[in-house]
C-alpha positions in Angstrom: 48.1 -3.8 -86.4 49.9 -2.4 -83.3 49.5 -5.4 -81.0 48.9 -9.1 -81.7 48.4 -11.6 -78.9 48.3 -15.2 -80.2 47.5 -18.4 -78.2 48.8 -16.8 -75.0 49.1 -19.0 -71.9 50.4 -17.6 -68.6 49.7 -17.6 -64.9 51.3 -18.2 -61.6 53.0 -21.5 -60.8 50.7 -24.4 -61.9 47.7 -22.2 -62.2 47.1 -20.8 -65.7 45.1 -17.6 -65.4 45.1 -17.1 -69.1 44.7 -19.9 -71.6 44.9 -19.8 -75.4 44.1 -16.1 -75.6 44.3 -14.4 -79.0 43.3 -10.9 -79.9 44.5 -7.8 -81.8 44.7 -4.1 -81.0 44.6 -1.6 -83.9 46.8 1.4 -83.7 44.9 4.5 -82.5 42.1 2.5 -81.0 40.7 1.9 -77.5 40.1 -1.7 -76.6 38.5 -2.7 -73.3 38.9 -6.1 -71.5 36.0 -7.1 -69.3 35.2 -10.0 -67.1 34.6 -11.2 -63.5 37.3 -11.2 -60.8 39.8 -13.9 -61.6 39.0 -14.0 -65.3 42.6 -13.2 -66.3 42.3 -9.5 -67.2 45.2 -8.2 -65.1 47.4 -11.1 -65.9 46.9 -10.4 -69.6 48.1 -6.8 -69.2 51.1 -8.0 -67.1 52.1 -10.5 -69.8 51.9 -7.7 -72.5 54.1 -5.3 -70.4 56.5 -8.1 -69.4 55.7 -8.4 -65.7 54.5 -12.0 -66.1 56.4 -14.4 -68.3 54.1 -16.4 -70.7 54.2 -20.2 -70.7 53.1 -20.3 -74.3 52.0 -18.2 -77.2 53.3 -15.0 -78.7 53.0 -11.2 -78.2 53.9 -9.1 -81.2 54.2 -5.4 -80.9 54.5 -3.3 -84.1 55.7 -6.3 -86.0 58.3 -7.4 -83.4 58.0 -10.4 -81.2 58.4 -9.1 -77.6 57.2 -12.3 -75.9 60.5 -12.8 -74.1 61.8 -9.2 -73.8 62.1 -7.6 -70.4 59.6 -5.1 -69.1 62.3 -2.3 -69.4 62.9 -3.2 -73.1 59.2 -3.0 -73.8 59.0 0.4 -72.2 61.7 1.5 -74.6 59.6 0.2 -77.5 56.6 2.2 -76.5 54.6 0.0 -74.1 53.6 1.6 -70.8 51.6 0.0 -67.9 49.5 1.8 -65.3 48.8 -1.0 -62.8 45.8 -1.6 -60.6 45.9 0.3 -57.3 47.9 3.3 -58.7 51.2 2.2 -57.1 52.5 5.7 -56.7 55.3 6.5 -54.2 53.4 8.0 -51.2 56.5 9.6 -49.6 57.6 11.3 -52.8 56.2 14.5 -54.3 54.1 14.6 -57.4 57.0 15.9 -59.4 59.4 13.2 -58.1 56.8 10.5 -59.0 56.6 12.0 -62.6 60.4 12.1 -62.9 60.7 8.5 -61.9 58.4 7.6 -64.7 61.0 9.0 -67.1 64.1 7.4 -65.6 65.2 6.3 -69.1 65.1 9.8 -70.4 67.9 12.5 -70.5 67.4 15.5 -68.3 66.3 17.7 -71.3 63.9 15.0 -72.5 62.5 14.6 -69.0 61.7 18.2 -68.5 59.8 18.3 -71.8 58.0 15.0 -70.9 56.8 16.4 -67.6 55.5 19.5 -69.3 53.6 17.3 -71.8 52.1 15.2 -68.9 51.0 18.4 -67.1 49.3 19.6 -70.3 47.1 16.5 -70.2 46.6 16.7 -66.4 46.7 20.4 -65.6 45.2 19.8 -62.1 48.6 18.3 -61.1 50.5 21.4 -61.8 49.5 23.1 -58.5 50.3 19.8 -56.6 53.9 19.3 -57.8 55.4 19.7 -54.3 52.7 17.7 -52.5 53.5 14.1 -51.4 51.7 11.4 -53.3 50.2 10.0 -50.1 48.4 13.3 -49.4 46.5 13.3 -52.7 42.9 12.4 -53.1 42.0 9.1 -54.8 41.3 10.9 -58.1 44.5 12.9 -57.9 46.5 9.8 -57.2 44.9 8.1 -60.3 45.7 11.1 -62.5 49.3 11.0 -61.2 49.6 7.3 -61.9 48.4 7.7 -65.5 50.5 10.8 -66.0 53.6 8.9 -64.8 52.8 6.1 -67.3 52.5 8.7 -70.1 55.9 10.3 -69.3 57.7 8.1 -71.9 55.1 9.1 -74.6 54.0 5.4 -75.1 52.4 4.2 -78.3 50.4 1.7 -76.2 49.0 2.5 -72.8 47.9 -0.4 -70.6 45.4 0.7 -67.9 44.3 -1.6 -65.1 41.1 -0.5 -63.3 41.5 3.3 -63.6 38.1 3.9 -61.9 38.6 1.6 -59.0 37.7 3.2 -55.7 36.7 6.6 -57.3 33.5 8.5 -56.9 31.4 8.4 -60.0 32.1 12.1 -60.9 35.8 11.6 -60.5 35.7 8.4 -62.6 34.0 10.3 -65.3 36.8 12.9 -65.2 39.4 10.2 -65.5 37.6 8.7 -68.5 37.3 12.1 -70.2 41.1 12.4 -69.9 41.5 9.0 -71.4 39.5 10.2 -74.4 42.0 13.1 -74.7 45.0 10.8 -74.4 43.6 8.6 -77.2 42.9 11.6 -79.4 46.5 12.7 -79.0 47.5 9.5 -80.7 48.0 6.9 -77.9 46.5 3.5 -78.3 44.8 2.3 -75.1 44.2 -1.2 -73.8 41.9 -0.9 -70.8 40.9 -3.4 -68.1 37.9 -2.0 -66.2 35.2 -3.3 -63.8 32.8 -0.5 -64.9 31.7 -2.3 -68.0 29.2 0.3 -69.2 31.7 3.2 -68.9 34.5 1.1 -70.6 32.3 0.1 -73.5 31.2 3.6 -74.1 34.8 4.7 -74.3 36.2 1.8 -76.4 36.0 0.8 -80.0 36.3 -2.9 -79.4 35.4 -5.0 -76.4 36.7 -8.4 -75.2 35.0 -10.3 -72.4 37.1 -13.0 -70.6 35.8 -15.9 -68.6 38.2 -18.4 -66.9 41.2 -17.1 -68.9 39.6 -17.4 -72.3 37.6 -15.1 -74.5 33.9 -15.6 -73.9 32.8 -13.0 -76.4 34.3 -10.0 -78.3 33.2 -7.5 -80.9 32.5 -3.8 -81.5 32.0 -2.1 -78.2 28.7 -0.5 -79.2 27.3 -4.0 -80.1 28.4 -5.5 -76.8 26.8 -2.6 -74.9 23.4 -3.6 -76.2 24.0 -7.3 -76.3 21.5 -9.1 -74.1 24.1 -11.8 -73.2 26.7 -9.2 -72.2 24.2 -7.0 -70.4 22.8 -9.9 -68.3 26.2 -11.3 -67.5 28.4 -8.2 -67.0 26.3 -5.1 -66.9 23.8 -6.1 -64.3 20.8 -5.8 -66.6 
């Protein structure tokens, strides 16, 4: 098992956004985390990547307890986080954004890493000299994911990749995620578009008030009356 989260408790100040959360992510899989706003989805990803310090519980990555490691150390171990809202550097070019994603790499490694990222996102190649703030929403999302992939992570954490995108553009982003997973990267995905996420994923987890409400094979959740009524608008 690549990732094990056990009895995780974390939040902000006295407010615990995540409580007693336990789940596993198998290597090579795609797992999606669903739930209403405020359910604890983004906080869960931040705890795994080291951006939020847990109050309790354990996070084990590839057999190693990383609960109290810094975010930078976790990147070095193979965990990469693409946050909600893209968070690209608007005043920097596409190429500069990509290079910043590989700040831990040597110059030779960085050049090869950028080439690999562009092989996944060939549409970015013609935009290398364009500033990030001048890209379309879809192009910015591709850049954000490509930057997260620069270090060739074993586990990619994705927070709302379809947010604010037109349906056709969102479909393109998800097709790219399928390609990324086929190339060997495990994906843990937070996504408001539950139907699209469950069609992509192998396993689904639904959070409510910081706890798991239901989880199971994504195909089963997709046709579950309970999940459809509560989260899919059926």
